C-alpha positions in Angstrom: 31.5 31.8 92.7 31.7 30.8 89.0 31.2 33.3 86.3 28.9 35.7 88.0 29.6 38.4 90.6 27.7 37.6 93.8 26.7 40.5 96.0 26.8 39.6 99.7 25.6 41.4 102.8 28.4 42.9 104.9 27.6 42.7 108.6 31.0 43.5 110.1 34.6 42.3 110.1 33.6 39.1 111.7 31.7 38.1 108.5 34.7 38.4 106.2 36.5 35.4 104.6 39.7 35.4 102.6 38.9 35.5 98.9 40.9 35.7 95.7 44.4 37.2 96.0 44.0 37.1 99.8 41.5 40.0 99.8 38.9 39.8 102.6 35.3 39.6 101.2 31.9 39.3 102.8 30.6 35.8 103.4 27.1 36.7 104.5 23.9 35.9 102.8 23.5 36.7 99.1 22.0 40.1 98.4 19.7 40.3 95.4 17.5 43.3 96.1 19.4 45.3 93.5 16.7 48.1 93.5 17.8 49.0 97.1 21.4 49.8 96.0 22.1 53.5 95.8 25.9 53.5 95.4 28.4 51.0 94.2 32.2 51.4 94.5 34.0 49.7 91.8 37.7 48.7 91.5 39.5 48.5 88.1 42.9 48.1 86.5 42.6 51.6 84.8 40.1 54.4 84.4 39.9 57.5 82.3 38.3 60.9 82.9 35.3 60.0 80.7 34.4 57.4 83.3 35.6 54.4 81.3 36.9 51.4 83.2 39.3 48.6 82.4 38.7 45.5 84.5 40.4 42.2 84.6 38.8 40.9 81.5 36.2 38.4 82.9 33.2 40.8 82.6 31.8 40.3 86.1 31.0 44.0 86.5 29.9 44.3 82.9 27.2 41.7 83.6 25.9 43.0 86.9 26.1 46.8 86.4 23.2 47.0 83.9 21.0 45.4 86.6 21.7 48.2 89.0 20.3 51.7 89.1 23.0 53.0 91.4 25.6 55.8 91.3 28.9 54.2 90.2 32.2 55.3 91.7 35.4 54.0 90.3 38.3 54.0 92.7 42.0 54.1 91.8 45.5 55.2 92.5 46.9 58.1 90.4 48.9 55.8 88.1 45.7 54.0 87.2 44.1 57.2 85.7 45.1 57.1 82.0 44.3 59.2 79.0 41.9 56.8 77.4 40.6 53.3 78.2 39.4 51.1 75.3 35.8 50.0 75.7 33.1 47.9 74.0 29.4 48.9 73.7 28.5 46.8 76.7 31.0 48.4 79.1 29.3 50.6 81.8 30.8 54.0 82.5 31.4 55.2 86.0 29.5 58.3 87.2 32.6 59.5 89.1 36.3 58.5 89.5 38.0 59.0 92.8 41.8 58.8 93.1 43.5 57.7 96.3 46.5 59.9 96.7 48.9 58.4 99.2 
């Protein structure tokens, strides 16, 4: 994968392979029709109520998000929603944050 986030077409559970940290990820064809994407669900280490996101520090999402004109939803557990996340000018904000309360 290198230093860029690759979007791949998901065609069902049969098309998943084990990726980093043992997380299943799509192994289908690369998807580059970014203009067709309406919604993107984005993980993070932490989020704040202003839509700021703290990732893992490699900038994968920071490089791809400016290329997408999609509604951005950050997903997190309650402990990941913090008062304020430090950001840089290139960090994209989420349009919405959804907490998973278990």
